[in-house]
mmCIF file of the N, C-alpha and C atoms, coordinates in Angstrom:
data_MODEL
# 
_entry.id   MODEL 
# 
loop_
_atom_site.group_PDB 
_atom_site.id 
_atom_site.type_symbol 
_atom_site.label_atom_id 
_atom_site.label_alt_id 
_atom_site.label_comp_id 
_atom_site.label_asym_id 
_atom_site.label_entity_id 
_atom_site.label_seq_id 
_atom_site.pdbx_PDB_ins_code 
_atom_site.Cartn_x 
_atom_site.Cartn_y 
_atom_site.Cartn_z 
_atom_site.occupancy 
_atom_site.B_iso_or_equiv 
_atom_site.pdbx_formal_charge 
_atom_site.auth_seq_id 
_atom_site.auth_comp_id 
_atom_site.auth_asym_id 
_atom_site.auth_atom_id 
_atom_site.pdbx_PDB_model_num 
ATOM 1   N N  . MET A 1 1  ? 0.830   -1.162 -0.039  1.00 0.00 ? 1  MET A N  1 
ATOM 2   C CA . MET A 1 1  ? 0.322   -0.084 -0.036  1.00 0.00 ? 1  MET A CA 1 
ATOM 3   C C  . MET A 1 1  ? 1.180   1.313  -0.237  1.00 0.00 ? 1  MET A C  1 
ATOM 4   N N  . ALA A 1 2  ? 2.120   1.219  1.007   1.00 0.00 ? 2  ALA A N  1 
ATOM 5   C CA . ALA A 1 2  ? 2.782   2.297  0.771   1.00 0.00 ? 2  ALA A CA 1 
ATOM 6   C C  . ALA A 1 2  ? 3.579   2.861  -0.338  1.00 0.00 ? 2  ALA A C  1 
ATOM 7   N N  . ALA A 1 3  ? 4.031   1.622  -0.732  1.00 0.00 ? 3  ALA A N  1 
ATOM 8   C CA . ALA A 1 3  ? 4.546   1.653  -2.144  1.00 0.00 ? 3  ALA A CA 1 
ATOM 9   C C  . ALA A 1 3  ? 3.636   2.403  -3.795  1.00 0.00 ? 3  ALA A C  1 
ATOM 10  N N  . LEU A 1 4  ? 2.188   2.325  -3.637  1.00 0.00 ? 4  LEU A N  1 
ATOM 11  C CA . LEU A 1 4  ? 1.600   2.239  -4.276  1.00 0.00 ? 4  LEU A CA 1 
ATOM 12  C C  . LEU A 1 4  ? 1.393   4.001  -4.081  1.00 0.00 ? 4  LEU A C  1 
ATOM 13  N N  . ILE A 1 5  ? 1.277   4.447  -2.677  1.00 0.00 ? 5  ILE A N  1 
ATOM 14  C CA . ILE A 1 5  ? 0.712   5.894  -2.612  1.00 0.00 ? 5  ILE A CA 1 
ATOM 15  C C  . ILE A 1 5  ? 2.120   6.516  -2.761  1.00 0.00 ? 5  ILE A C  1 
ATOM 16  N N  . PHE A 1 6  ? 3.427   5.926  -2.811  1.00 0.00 ? 6  PHE A N  1 
ATOM 17  C CA . PHE A 1 6  ? 4.668   6.788  -2.862  1.00 0.00 ? 6  PHE A CA 1 
ATOM 18  C C  . PHE A 1 6  ? 4.562   6.948  -4.457  1.00 0.00 ? 6  PHE A C  1 
ATOM 19  N N  . SER A 1 7  ? 4.658   5.801  -5.083  1.00 0.00 ? 7  SER A N  1 
ATOM 20  C CA . SER A 1 7  ? 4.297   5.819  -6.496  1.00 0.00 ? 7  SER A CA 1 
ATOM 21  C C  . SER A 1 7  ? 3.432   7.015  -7.437  1.00 0.00 ? 7  SER A C  1 
ATOM 22  N N  . GLY A 1 8  ? 2.640   7.053  -6.401  1.00 0.00 ? 8  GLY A N  1 
ATOM 23  C CA . GLY A 1 8  ? 1.769   8.051  -7.390  1.00 0.00 ? 8  GLY A CA 1 
ATOM 24  C C  . GLY A 1 8  ? 2.093   9.651  -6.926  1.00 0.00 ? 8  GLY A C  1 
ATOM 25  N N  . LEU A 1 9  ? 2.449   9.886  -5.698  1.00 0.00 ? 9  LEU A N  1 
ATOM 26  C CA . LEU A 1 9  ? 3.321   10.901 -5.273  1.00 0.00 ? 9  LEU A CA 1 
ATOM 27  C C  . LEU A 1 9  ? 4.243   11.177 -6.510  1.00 0.00 ? 9  LEU A C  1 
ATOM 28  N N  . ALA A 1 10 ? 5.071   10.163 -6.337  1.00 0.00 ? 10 ALA A N  1 
ATOM 29  C CA . ALA A 1 10 ? 6.193   10.570 -7.827  1.00 0.00 ? 10 ALA A CA 1 
ATOM 30  C C  . ALA A 1 10 ? 5.614   10.654 -9.070  1.00 0.00 ? 10 ALA A C  1 
ATOM 31  N N  . ARG A 1 11 ? 4.676   10.217 -9.345  1.00 0.00 ? 11 ARG A N  1 
ATOM 32  C CA . ARG A 1 11 ? 4.277   10.597 -10.674 1.00 0.00 ? 11 ARG A CA 1 
ATOM 33  C C  . ARG A 1 11 ? 3.620   12.154 -10.592 1.00 0.00 ? 11 ARG A C  1 
ATOM 34  N N  . ILE A 1 12 ? 2.872   12.467 -9.605  1.00 0.00 ? 12 ILE A N  1 
ATOM 35  C CA . ILE A 1 12 ? 2.565   13.727 -9.387  1.00 0.00 ? 12 ILE A CA 1 
ATOM 36  C C  . ILE A 1 12 ? 3.458   14.795 -9.111  1.00 0.00 ? 12 ILE A C  1 
ATOM 37  N N  . GLY A 1 13 ? 4.499   14.338 -8.873  1.00 0.00 ? 13 GLY A N  1 
ATOM 38  C CA . GLY A 1 13 ? 5.850   15.203 -8.602  1.00 0.00 ? 13 GLY A CA 1 
ATOM 39  C C  . GLY A 1 13 ? 6.376   15.688 -9.913  1.00 0.00 ? 13 GLY A C  1 
ATOM 40  N N  . THR A 1 14 ? 6.767   14.683 -10.742 1.00 0.00 ? 14 THR A N  1 
ATOM 41  C CA . THR A 1 14 ? 7.271   14.505 -12.226 1.00 0.00 ? 14 THR A CA 1 
ATOM 42  C C  . THR A 1 14 ? 6.456   15.467 -12.856 1.00 0.00 ? 14 THR A C  1 
ATOM 43  N N  . ARG A 1 15 ? 5.186   15.028 -13.094 1.00 0.00 ? 15 ARG A N  1 
ATOM 44  C CA . ARG A 1 15 ? 4.024   16.030 -13.719 1.00 0.00 ? 15 ARG A CA 1 
ATOM 45  C C  . ARG A 1 15 ? 4.485   17.383 -13.603 1.00 0.00 ? 15 ARG A C  1 
ATOM 46  N N  . ARG A 1 16 ? 4.245   17.752 -12.130 1.00 0.00 ? 16 ARG A N  1 
ATOM 47  C CA . ARG A 1 16 ? 4.117   19.092 -11.705 1.00 0.00 ? 16 ARG A CA 1 
ATOM 48  C C  . ARG A 1 16 ? 5.424   19.805 -12.044 1.00 0.00 ? 16 ARG A C  1 
ATOM 49  N N  . ARG A 1 17 ? 7.058   19.188 -12.098 1.00 0.00 ? 17 ARG A N  1 
ATOM 50  C CA . ARG A 1 17 ? 7.609   19.479 -12.792 1.00 0.00 ? 17 ARG A CA 1 
ATOM 51  C C  . ARG A 1 17 ? 7.937   19.582 -14.476 1.00 0.00 ? 17 ARG A C  1 
ATOM 52  N N  . GLU A 1 18 ? 6.910   19.079 -14.678 1.00 0.00 ? 18 GLU A N  1 
ATOM 53  C CA . GLU A 1 18 ? 7.299   19.042 -16.265 1.00 0.00 ? 18 GLU A CA 1 
ATOM 54  C C  . GLU A 1 18 ? 6.098   20.135 -16.714 1.00 0.00 ? 18 GLU A C  1 
ATOM 55  N N  . LEU A 1 19 ? 5.061   20.344 -15.889 1.00 0.00 ? 19 LEU A N  1 
ATOM 56  C CA . LEU A 1 19 ? 3.869   21.502 -16.195 1.00 0.00 ? 19 LEU A CA 1 
ATOM 57  C C  . LEU A 1 19 ? 4.676   23.091 -15.595 1.00 0.00 ? 19 LEU A C  1 
ATOM 58  N N  . ASN A 1 20 ? 5.783   22.863 -14.606 1.00 0.00 ? 20 ASN A N  1 
ATOM 59  C CA . ASN A 1 20 ? 6.241   24.177 -14.783 1.00 0.00 ? 20 ASN A CA 1 
ATOM 60  C C  . ASN A 1 20 ? 7.002   24.435 -15.710 1.00 0.00 ? 20 ASN A C  1 
ATOM 61  N N  . ALA A 1 21 ? 7.704   23.398 -16.385 1.00 0.00 ? 21 ALA A N  1 
ATOM 62  C CA . ALA A 1 21 ? 8.801   23.803 -17.330 1.00 0.00 ? 21 ALA A CA 1 
ATOM 63  C C  . ALA A 1 21 ? 8.020   24.166 -18.537 1.00 0.00 ? 21 ALA A C  1 
ATOM 64  N N  . GLU A 1 22 ? 6.961   23.868 -19.240 1.00 0.00 ? 22 GLU A N  1 
ATOM 65  C CA . GLU A 1 22 ? 6.109   24.045 -19.877 1.00 0.00 ? 22 GLU A CA 1 
ATOM 66  C C  . GLU A 1 22 ? 5.776   25.335 -19.662 1.00 0.00 ? 22 GLU A C  1 
ATOM 67  N N  . ILE A 1 23 ? 5.301   25.959 -18.291 1.00 0.00 ? 23 ILE A N  1 
ATOM 68  C CA . ILE A 1 23 ? 5.113   27.409 -18.108 1.00 0.00 ? 23 ILE A CA 1 
ATOM 69  C C  . ILE A 1 23 ? 6.195   28.511 -18.348 1.00 0.00 ? 23 ILE A C  1 
ATOM 70  N N  . HIS A 1 24 ? 7.532   28.190 -17.967 1.00 0.00 ? 24 HIS A N  1 
ATOM 71  C CA . HIS A 1 24 ? 8.419   28.732 -17.857 1.00 0.00 ? 24 HIS A CA 1 
ATOM 72  C C  . HIS A 1 24 ? 8.867   29.166 -19.338 1.00 0.00 ? 24 HIS A C  1 
ATOM 73  N N  . ASP A 1 25 ? 8.903   28.080 -20.361 1.00 0.00 ? 25 ASP A N  1 
ATOM 74  C CA . ASP A 1 25 ? 9.023   28.136 -21.631 1.00 0.00 ? 25 ASP A CA 1 
ATOM 75  C C  . ASP A 1 25 ? 7.831   28.775 -22.489 1.00 0.00 ? 25 ASP A C  1 
ATOM 76  N N  . PHE A 1 26 ? 6.742   28.864 -22.041 1.00 0.00 ? 26 PHE A N  1 
ATOM 77  C CA . PHE A 1 26 ? 5.946   29.839 -22.574 1.00 0.00 ? 26 PHE A CA 1 
ATOM 78  C C  . PHE A 1 26 ? 5.836   31.179 -22.363 1.00 0.00 ? 26 PHE A C  1 
ATOM 79  N N  . ARG A 1 27 ? 6.013   31.701 -20.808 1.00 0.00 ? 27 ARG A N  1 
ATOM 80  C CA . ARG A 1 27 ? 6.515   32.887 -20.453 1.00 0.00 ? 27 ARG A CA 1 
ATOM 81  C C  . ARG A 1 27 ? 7.776   33.524 -21.210 1.00 0.00 ? 27 ARG A C  1 
ATOM 82  N N  . ARG A 1 28 ? 8.853   32.231 -21.313 1.00 0.00 ? 28 ARG A N  1 
ATOM 83  C CA . ARG A 1 28 ? 9.764   33.340 -21.835 1.00 0.00 ? 28 ARG A CA 1 
ATOM 84  C C  . ARG A 1 28 ? 9.484   33.246 -23.853 1.00 0.00 ? 28 ARG A C  1 
ATOM 85  N N  . ALA A 1 29 ? 8.887   32.583 -23.844 1.00 0.00 ? 29 ALA A N  1 
ATOM 86  C CA . ALA A 1 29 ? 8.768   32.670 -25.443 1.00 0.00 ? 29 ALA A CA 1 
ATOM 87  C C  . ALA A 1 29 ? 7.445   33.945 -25.520 1.00 0.00 ? 29 ALA A C  1 
ATOM 88  N N  . VAL A 1 30 ? 6.734   34.326 -24.699 1.00 0.00 ? 30 VAL A N  1 
ATOM 89  C CA . VAL A 1 30 ? 5.859   35.382 -24.787 1.00 0.00 ? 30 VAL A CA 1 
ATOM 90  C C  . VAL A 1 30 ? 7.321   36.934 -24.596 1.00 0.00 ? 30 VAL A C  1 
ATOM 91  N N  . LEU A 1 31 ? 7.761   36.790 -23.531 1.00 0.00 ? 31 LEU A N  1 
ATOM 92  C CA . LEU A 1 31 ? 9.020   37.677 -23.007 1.00 0.00 ? 31 LEU A CA 1 
ATOM 93  C C  . LEU A 1 31 ? 10.011  38.013 -24.081 1.00 0.00 ? 31 LEU A C  1 
ATOM 94  N N  . ASP A 1 32 ? 10.077  36.966 -24.984 1.00 0.00 ? 32 ASP A N  1 
ATOM 95  C CA . ASP A 1 32 ? 10.904  37.567 -26.387 1.00 0.00 ? 32 ASP A CA 1 
ATOM 96  C C  . ASP A 1 32 ? 9.720   37.952 -27.562 1.00 0.00 ? 32 ASP A C  1 
ATOM 97  N N  . LEU A 1 33 ? 8.869   37.700 -27.639 1.00 0.00 ? 33 LEU A N  1 
ATOM 98  C CA . LEU A 1 33 ? 8.128   38.292 -28.414 1.00 0.00 ? 33 LEU A CA 1 
ATOM 99  C C  . LEU A 1 33 ? 7.664   39.767 -27.954 1.00 0.00 ? 33 LEU A C  1 
ATOM 100 N N  . SER A 1 34 ? 7.573   39.953 -26.801 1.00 0.00 ? 34 SER A N  1 
ATOM 101 C CA . SER A 1 34 ? 7.329   41.402 -26.452 1.00 0.00 ? 34 SER A CA 1 
ATOM 102 C C  . SER A 1 34 ? 8.301   41.690 -25.073 1.00 0.00 ? 34 SER A C  1 
ATOM 103 N N  . PRO A 1 35 ? 9.696   42.014 -25.170 1.00 0.00 ? 35 PRO A N  1 
ATOM 104 C CA . PRO A 1 35 ? 10.369  42.261 -24.264 1.00 0.00 ? 35 PRO A CA 1 
ATOM 105 C C  . PRO A 1 35 ? 9.875   43.533 -23.046 1.00 0.00 ? 35 PRO A C  1 
ATOM 106 N N  . ASP A 1 36 ? 9.143   44.324 -23.490 1.00 0.00 ? 36 ASP A N  1 
ATOM 107 C CA . ASP A 1 36 ? 8.656   45.484 -22.705 1.00 0.00 ? 36 ASP A CA 1 
ATOM 108 C C  . ASP A 1 36 ? 7.552   44.727 -21.702 1.00 0.00 ? 36 ASP A C  1 
ATOM 109 N N  . LEU A 1 37 ? 6.902   43.736 -21.949 1.00 0.00 ? 37 LEU A N  1 
ATOM 110 C CA . LEU A 1 37 ? 5.974   43.160 -21.228 1.00 0.00 ? 37 LEU A CA 1 
ATOM 111 C C  . LEU A 1 37 ? 6.571   42.440 -19.981 1.00 0.00 ? 37 LEU A C  1 
ATOM 112 N N  . VAL A 1 38 ? 5.741   42.851 -19.004 1.00 0.00 ? 38 VAL A N  1 
ATOM 113 C CA . VAL A 1 38 ? 6.522   42.687 -17.520 1.00 0.00 ? 38 VAL A CA 1 
ATOM 114 C C  . VAL A 1 38 ? 4.756   41.802 -16.949 1.00 0.00 ? 38 VAL A C  1 
ATOM 115 N N  . PHE A 1 39 ? 5.523   40.353 -16.073 1.00 0.00 ? 39 PHE A N  1 
ATOM 116 C CA . PHE A 1 39 ? 4.473   39.613 -15.498 1.00 0.00 ? 39 PHE A CA 1 
ATOM 117 C C  . PHE A 1 39 ? 4.853   40.241 -13.948 1.00 0.00 ? 39 PHE A C  1 
ATOM 118 N N  . CYS A 1 40 ? 3.402   40.503 -13.762 1.00 0.00 ? 40 CYS A N  1 
ATOM 119 C CA . CYS A 1 40 ? 2.970   40.719 -12.053 1.00 0.00 ? 40 CYS A CA 1 
ATOM 120 C C  . CYS A 1 40 ? 2.223   40.381 -11.683 1.00 0.00 ? 40 CYS A C  1 
ATOM 121 N N  . ALA A 1 41 ? 1.926   40.304 -10.371 1.00 0.00 ? 41 ALA A N  1 
ATOM 122 C CA . ALA A 1 41 ? 0.754   39.998 -9.896  1.00 0.00 ? 41 ALA A CA 1 
ATOM 123 C C  . ALA A 1 41 ? -0.167  41.109 -9.919  1.00 0.00 ? 41 ALA A C  1 
ATOM 124 N N  . PRO A 1 42 ? -1.580  40.350 -9.674  1.00 0.00 ? 42 PRO A N  1 
ATOM 125 C CA . PRO A 1 42 ? -2.885  41.633 -9.405  1.00 0.00 ? 42 PRO A CA 1 
ATOM 126 C C  . PRO A 1 42 ? -2.308  42.168 -8.497  1.00 0.00 ? 42 PRO A C  1 
ATOM 127 N N  . PRO A 1 43 ? -2.904  43.442 -8.370  1.00 0.00 ? 43 PRO A N  1 
ATOM 128 C CA . PRO A 1 43 ? -2.870  44.773 -7.234  1.00 0.00 ? 43 PRO A CA 1 
ATOM 129 C C  . PRO A 1 43 ? -3.556  44.073 -6.375  1.00 0.00 ? 43 PRO A C  1 
ATOM 130 N N  . LYS A 1 44 ? -3.433  44.185 -4.728  1.00 0.00 ? 44 LYS A N  1 
ATOM 131 C CA . LYS A 1 44 ? -4.092  43.858 -3.771  1.00 0.00 ? 44 LYS A CA 1 
ATOM 132 C C  . LYS A 1 44 ? -4.815  44.843 -3.466  1.00 0.00 ? 44 LYS A C  1 
ATOM 133 N N  . PHE A 1 45 ? -6.553  45.074 -3.110  1.00 0.00 ? 45 PHE A N  1 
ATOM 134 C CA . PHE A 1 45 ? -7.334  46.056 -2.516  1.00 0.00 ? 45 PHE A CA 1 
ATOM 135 C C  . PHE A 1 45 ? -7.313  45.525 -1.428  1.00 0.00 ? 45 PHE A C  1 
ATOM 136 N N  . GLU A 1 46 ? -6.987  46.736 -0.295  1.00 0.00 ? 46 GLU A N  1 
ATOM 137 C CA . GLU A 1 46 ? -7.026  46.406 1.111   1.00 0.00 ? 46 GLU A CA 1 
ATOM 138 C C  . GLU A 1 46 ? -8.130  47.396 1.871   1.00 0.00 ? 46 GLU A C  1 
ATOM 139 N N  . LEU A 1 47 ? -9.375  46.649 2.490   1.00 0.00 ? 47 LEU A N  1 
ATOM 140 C CA . LEU A 1 47 ? -10.091 47.488 3.036   1.00 0.00 ? 47 LEU A CA 1 
ATOM 141 C C  . LEU A 1 47 ? -9.655  47.682 4.072   1.00 0.00 ? 47 LEU A C  1 
ATOM 142 N N  . GLU A 1 48 ? -10.547 48.970 4.318   1.00 0.00 ? 48 GLU A N  1 
ATOM 143 C CA . GLU A 1 48 ? -9.881  50.116 5.245   1.00 0.00 ? 48 GLU A CA 1 
ATOM 144 C C  . GLU A 1 48 ? -10.784 49.772 6.573   1.00 0.00 ? 48 GLU A C  1 
# 
């Protein structure tokens, strides 16, 4: 049972790394197309 869980977690970890690499490649391609485009987080709205 533990081996099954471990192999599932390993597979998830591998897939996450693949997705991160794809996202990184996509961002790099977009930045190459438009160097002045900056990726930033949406502004935070604070309630007073």
